[in-house]
Structures are given as C-alpha cells and as structure tokens.
C-alpha positions in Angstrom: 89.1 135.8 80.0 92.2 135.6 82.0 94.8 138.4 81.6 97.8 137.7 79.3 100.1 138.4 82.3 98.4 135.7 84.4 98.6 133.2 81.5 102.2 134.0 81.0 103.0 133.6 84.7 101.1 130.2 84.7 103.1 129.0 81.7 106.4 130.2 83.3 105.6 128.3 86.5 104.7 125.1 84.6 107.8 125.4 82.4 110.0 125.9 85.5 108.5 122.9 87.2 109.2 120.8 84.1 112.8 122.1 84.0 113.3 121.4 87.7 112.0 117.8 87.3 114.1 117.2 84.3 117.2 118.6 86.1 116.6 116.3 89.1 116.1 113.2 86.9 119.4 114.1 85.1 121.2 114.4 88.4 119.8 111.0 89.4 121.1 109.5 86.2 124.6 110.9 86.8 124.5 109.5 90.3 123.6 106.1 88.9 126.7 106.3 86.6 128.9 107.3 89.5 127.6 104.5 91.7 128.4 101.9 89.0 131.9 103.5 88.6 132.8 103.3 92.3 131.0 99.9 92.7 128.6 101.0 95.4 124.8 100.7 95.7 123.0 103.6 94.0 120.3 103.8 96.7 122.5 105.9 99.1 123.2 108.3 96.3 119.5 108.8 95.6 118.8 109.4 99.3 121.6 111.9 99.6 120.4 113.8 96.6 116.9 113.9 98.1 118.4 115.2 101.4 120.4 117.9 99.6 117.4 119.1 97.6 114.7 118.9 100.4 114.0 121.0 103.4 117.1 122.1 105.1 119.2 120.8 102.3 122.1 122.5 100.4 120.0 123.5 97.4 116.3 123.3 98.3 114.0 123.0 95.3 110.3 123.7 95.2 109.5 120.5 93.3 106.0 119.4 92.3 104.7 117.5 95.4 102.0 115.8 93.3 104.5 114.5 90.8 106.9 113.3 93.4 104.2 111.7 95.6 102.6 109.9 92.7 106.0 108.9 91.3 107.0 107.5 94.8 103.8 105.5 95.0 104.4 104.1 91.5 108.0 103.3 92.5 107.0 101.3 95.6 104.4 99.4 93.6 106.8 98.6 90.8 109.5 97.5 93.3 107.2 95.0 94.9 105.6 93.9 91.6 109.0 93.1 90.2 110.0 91.3 93.4 106.9 89.1 93.0 107.8 88.4 89.4 111.2 87.1 90.6 109.5 84.3 92.6 106.9 81.6 92.1 104.7 79.5 94.4 106.9 76.4 94.2 110.1 78.4 94.8 108.5 80.1 97.8 107.3 76.8 99.3 110.7 75.2 98.8 112.5 78.1 100.2 110.3 78.2 103.3 110.7 74.5 104.0 114.5 74.7 103.3 115.2 77.7 105.4 112.4 77.9 108.0 114.8 77.5 110.9 117.1 80.2 109.5 114.1 82.4 109.1 113.4 82.1 112.9 117.1 82.9 113.6 116.9 85.9 111.2 113.7 87.2 112.9 115.1 86.8 116.4 118.5 88.4 115.7 117.2 91.3 113.6 113.5 92.1 114.4 113.7 91.6 118.1 116.5 94.1 118.8 114.7 96.8 116.8 111.4 96.1 118.6 113.1 96.3 122.0 114.8 99.6 121.1 111.4 100.9 120.0 110.0 100.1 123.4 113.0 101.7 125.1 112.4 104.9 123.1 108.9 105.1 124.6 107.2 104.5 121.3 105.0 101.7 122.7 103.8 98.5 121.0 103.2 100.3 117.7 106.8 101.7 117.7 108.1 98.2 118.5 106.2 96.7 115.6 107.4 99.4 113.2 111.1 99.5 114.2 111.2 95.7 114.4 110.0 95.5 110.8 112.5 98.1 109.7 115.5 96.4 111.2 114.3 92.9 110.1 113.8 93.0 106.4 116.8 93.1 104.1 116.6 95.0 100.8 115.9 92.5 98.0 116.5 95.2 95.4 119.9 96.2 96.7 120.9 92.6 97.4 120.0 91.6 93.8 121.9 94.6 92.4 125.0 93.8 94.4 124.9 90.1 93.3 124.7 91.3 89.7 127.5 93.8 90.1 129.8 91.3 91.8 129.0 88.5 89.3 127.5 86.1 91.9 123.9 86.2 90.8 123.9 82.6 89.6 126.0 81.1 92.4 125.0 78.8 95.2 125.6 81.7 97.6 123.1 83.8 95.7 120.5 81.0 95.8 120.8 80.5 99.5 120.6 84.3 100.2 117.6 84.5 97.9 115.8 81.9 100.0 116.3 84.0 103.1 115.0 87.1 101.3 112.0 85.2 100.1 111.1 84.1 103.6 111.4 87.7 104.8 109.3 89.0 101.9 106.6 86.4 102.6 106.5 87.6 106.2 105.4 91.0 104.9 102.1 89.7 103.7 100.4 89.5 107.1 102.8 92.1 108.7 102.0 95.1 106.5 98.1 94.8 106.9 98.7 94.4 110.7 100.9 97.6 110.7 98.3 99.5 108.7 95.6 98.5 111.2 97.7 99.6 114.2 98.6 102.9 112.6 95.0 103.7 111.8 93.9 102.7 115.3 91.4 100.1 114.2 90.2 97.6 116.8 91.4 94.0 117.4 88.5 92.5 115.3 89.4 94.8 112.3 93.0 93.8 112.7 92.2 90.1 112.9 90.1 90.4 109.8 92.7 92.4 107.9 95.5 89.9 108.6 93.2 86.9 107.9 92.3 88.4 104.5 96.0 89.1 103.8 96.8 85.4 104.5 93.9 84.2 102.4 94.8 86.4 99.5 98.4 85.3 99.7 97.3 81.7 99.7 95.2 82.3 96.6 98.1 84.0 94.8 100.3 81.0 95.7 97.8 78.6 94.4 97.5 80.6 91.1 101.3 80.6 91.0 101.4 76.9 91.4 98.8 76.2 88.8 98.5 79.3 86.6 101.4 79.1 84.2 99.6 77.2 81.4 96.4 79.1 81.9 98.1 82.6 82.0 100.3 81.6 79.0 97.1 81.0 77.0 95.5 84.2 78.1 98.5 86.6 77.7 100.3 87.0 74.5 103.9 87.7 75.3 104.6 88.8 71.7 102.2 91.8 72.2 104.7 93.9 74.1 102.6 97.0 74.5 99.5 95.0 75.6 101.7 92.9 78.0 103.2 96.0 79.7 99.8 97.9 79.9 97.8 94.9 81.2 100.3 93.8 83.9 101.2 97.3 85.1 97.5 98.2 85.0 96.5 95.1 87.0 99.2 96.0 89.7 97.9 99.6 90.0 94.3 98.4 90.1 95.1 95.8 92.8 97.1 98.3 94.8 94.4 101.0 94.7 91.6 98.6 95.5 93.7 97.1 98.3 94.0 100.5 100.0 90.3 101.1 99.7 89.6 98.0 101.9 92.5 98.6 104.3 94.8 96.0 102.7 98.5 96.9 101.9 98.9 98.2 98.4 102.6 97.0 98.4 101.6 93.4 99.2 98.8 93.6 96.6 101.4 94.5 94.0 103.7 91.8 95.2 101.0 89.2 94.9 100.1 90.3 91.3 103.7 89.6 90.4 103.7 86.3 92.3 100.7 85.1 90.3 102.6 85.5 87.1 105.1 82.7 86.3 107.2 81.2 83.6 107.5 82.9 80.2 105.0 85.5 81.1 106.9 86.6 84.2 110.2 86.7 82.2 108.7 88.8 79.5 107.1 91.2 82.0 110.4 91.6 83.9 112.1 92.7 80.7 109.5 95.2 79.8 109.0 96.7 83.3 112.7 96.9 84.3 113.3 100.4 82.9 110.1 101.8 84.4 111.0 100.2 87.7 114.4 101.9 87.7 112.9 105.3 86.9 110.2 105.3 89.5 112.3 103.5 92.2 114.8 106.4 91.9 111.9 108.9 92.4 110.7 106.7 95.4 114.1 107.0 97.2 114.4 110.7 96.2 111.0 111.5 97.6 111.9 109.9 101.0 115.1 111.9 101.1 113.2 115.1 100.4 110.9 114.5 103.4 113.8 114.5 105.9 116.0 117.3 107.0 119.7 116.6 107.3 119.6 118.3 110.7 117.1 115.7 112.0 119.6 112.9 111.0 122.3 114.3 113.2 120.0 113.9 116.3 119.4 110.2 115.5 122.9 109.4 114.2 124.1 107.7 117.5 121.0 105.5 117.6 121.3 104.7 113.9 124.9 103.6 114.4 123.9 101.3 117.2 121.1 99.8 115.1 123.5 99.4 112.1 126.1 97.6 114.3 123.4 95.2 115.5 122.0 94.8 112.0 125.4 94.0 110.6 126.2 91.4 113.3 122.7 89.8 113.0 122.9 89.4 109.2 126.5 88.2 109.2 125.5 85.5 111.6 122.6 84.5 109.3 125.0 84.5 106.4 127.3 82.1 108.4 124.4 79.8 109.1 123.2 79.5 105.5 126.7 79.0 104.0 128.8 77.3 106.8 128.5 73.9 105.0 129.9 75.1 101.7 133.4 74.2 100.6 134.3 77.8 100.1 135.2 79.0 103.6 134.6 82.6 102.7 131.1 82.1 101.3 129.4 83.1 104.5 131.0 86.5 104.3 129.5 87.2 101.0 126.1 85.8 102.1 126.1 88.1 105.1 127.2 91.1 103.2 124.4 90.6 100.6 121.9 90.5 103.5 123.1 93.6 105.4 121.5 96.4 103.4 118.0 97.6 104.3 116.2 99.7 101.7 112.8 99.8 100.0 110.9 97.8 102.6 112.3 99.7 105.5 111.3 103.0 103.8 107.8 101.7 102.9 107.3 100.7 106.6 108.5 104.1 107.8 106.2 105.8 105.3 103.2 103.9 106.6 104.0 105.1 110.1 104.7 108.7 109.1 101.4 109.9 110.7 102.3 108.6 114.1 103.6 110.8 117.0 107.1 109.6 116.4 106.8 109.6 112.6 109.3 112.4 112.0 112.0 110.9 114.2 111.3 107.5 112.7 111.8 108.7 109.1 115.1 110.5 110.0 116.2 107.3 111.8 115.2 105.1 108.9 116.9 107.1 106.2 120.1 107.2 108.3 119.9 103.5 108.9 119.3 102.7 105.2 122.3 104.8 104.2 124.6 103.3 106.8 123.7 99.7 106.1 123.8 100.1 102.3 127.2 101.7 102.5 128.5 99.1 105.0 127.3 96.3 102.7 129.0 97.8 99.6 132.3 98.5 101.5 132.2 95.0 103.0 131.8 93.3 99.6 134.6 95.3 98.2 136.8 94.4 101.1 135.9 90.7 100.9 136.3 90.7 97.1 139.9 92.1 97.5 140.8 89.5 100.0 139.4 86.7 97.7 141.4 88.0 94.8 144.6 88.2 96.8 144.1 84.7 98.1 143.5 83.4 94.6 146.6 85.1 93.3 148.7 83.4 96.0 147.3 80.0 95.1 148.2 80.4 91.4 151.3 78.4 90.5 154.3 80.4 89.5 155.6 79.9 85.9 
C-alpha cells in the first residue's frame, strides 16, 4: 500500500494541475471578451498569454504538457476540419478556375520572398520550403472572423477573398506531405509517393464532395445531434491518426474529411463543432506561445518586421487585383486587409519543422510574424472602416 502522505501529495498535484488549467482557460476567455471589445483578432491575445506563461515569461506556469500537447493537436485538427466544412468540391473547382491567375500572383508575391529569405539565412532548401509556406498562406480562420466582426461576411468582397483563401488551402494538400517528407529526411521516391498519394486522396475527397451530398444525407441523421458530433469528430481523428502512421499530413486528412461533407450535413456539423473548435483552437495558439521564449522573439524582431512589410505589400496587391473591377473604389483595401493575417497554417508549418536545426529560431520568427500580421490587419481594417464611415457621412445630404 502507498503511504497516506504519498497519496495526499499525488492528489494535491492533480488538484493544482486542474486549478492551473482552469485558470488558464478562464484567462483565455477574458482575453476573447477583450478582443471583441477592442475589435481586434483574438489570436494575438492567445499567443501573448502563451508567451507570458511559458519559459522566460512573466508568470511561468508548470502546466500539464500532455494536456496541452493533446489539446493543441485537437485544435489543429478541428481548425482544418471546420475549414473543410466551409467548402465543397464545386466551390473549390469554381474558385480555382476563377482565380487561378490570382493564385499564381499570390504565390509569387508571398511565397517566393519567404523562400529567398530562408535561403539567405542559410537554412537550405528545407528552410526555403518552410519559410515560403509560412509567408504564403493567409489565415482563413482570422480572415473569416474579421469578416464576421466587420459585417462583410456575405459581401462580394468576402466571396472574392474566400476564393483566394480556398486556392491557398488547396495548395496545402500536396505541400504538407512534401514538407513532412523533407523534414523526416525521406528520399526522393518516398517524397514522390507521399505527394502523389496526397493528390489522389484529395481528388477522391473532391469527387465525394461533388457526388456525396445525397448519399451522405441518407446515411447521416442530422437530427441525432450527439451521434452527428461523435461520428464526424471521430472520423476526423481517425483519419488524422491514420494519416500520420503512413506519413501523410494529419492536418490535410482532417481538411479532406470536412471537404467530403456537404449541404445540410456540413451545416449541421459546423453548428455542433464550433464551440469545440473555439476551445481547442485557443489551446492550440496558447501551446505555440508557451513553446517560445519572449527573449528569442527580440532576436528575430528585425527579420519579422521585414517579412511583415513584404507580407502586407504582397497581400494588398492581391487584394487590389481581385477587387479592382468593383464599383466600390475602396473594396480592394478591405480585400487586402482580410488577406494580411497569417495564423493557424503558419503555426502548423512551423510546428512540423520544429525538429530541424533552425526549428527554435523558426518558431520564434513565426510567432512574431503571426502577431505582427494579425495586429496589422486588425488596425488596417479599423482605419479603413473609419475612412469609409467619414466618406459616407460627407455624402449624406444635409437636412
């Protein structure tokens, strides 16, 4: 039998762990309220809280690494599952055909500068591939939240921005398996097989998305709320875990599960999973912040500022390209601002490359970059919105 003292100590440690986790979640909730109040994205708040509670932070906490690691994985899976649920095969195909030239411009202006800087830093081809991906992909989650907060989620600007985001997200399907192959040091043949499998699996998911609405509607009862939540979330976790076992990206696997669900089923699942997504997404961003020391961010700040300036310029030009034919002469500003923030995908990419020789510096650079671009987008939107309101006030006829 264990001694009473040992049992008491164990209970005390477990109770303290629960109390600390509860306190952190409470702080994250308060941060979300503050973000809404000041009309800024909540992601920078979560990252700053993680920085302040992690190594070298203001109030370092000895949080449960198992809980945070598992929660962060669930957060990444839910973010991409929900993203897949937002799209369908027909929408993806239409978006690609409509904006394929813009997609090329977007890639050249945002991925290429990051890749070149990765080479200049001496990180090699792997570093170029990683940093190019981080600077290329906008945050669909932050963009969607900003559209909702500003009331533009159902506008033509929103539709055009979404098509660009979809093209970027679709690019991740072959990119993430390729990156995983490079990080693990697998050979060219293994890399070719991994990317080929990713493309084939993506194609199958698109076909299901095109044809599957009626079949899935018959198989899945949207009225059984508990069964719907458990089956879809379970399928996403099963797909993600199985994908990692065979060297495929778990994030892309979750995205494809969401993509295969369309129509009424997808709508019902989005409603059920949204609260879970918000909870674990907060833990996901918190966990990334905990893994970086604020002191490391100071060293990479000049480089992050350069990347942010290039990123803002590149996305604003893309925004101008997609909205220049609209009657509203200021539409391109909103479009560009929605595309500026980098977030969950950049952090997922940096996490995949954490084991590399430059992984520590990369994570510090990524979190600084995400913070700067998220804040820049929020401030730009507030500024543009003020100028729009002033212009409208001037146009109103005086009584």
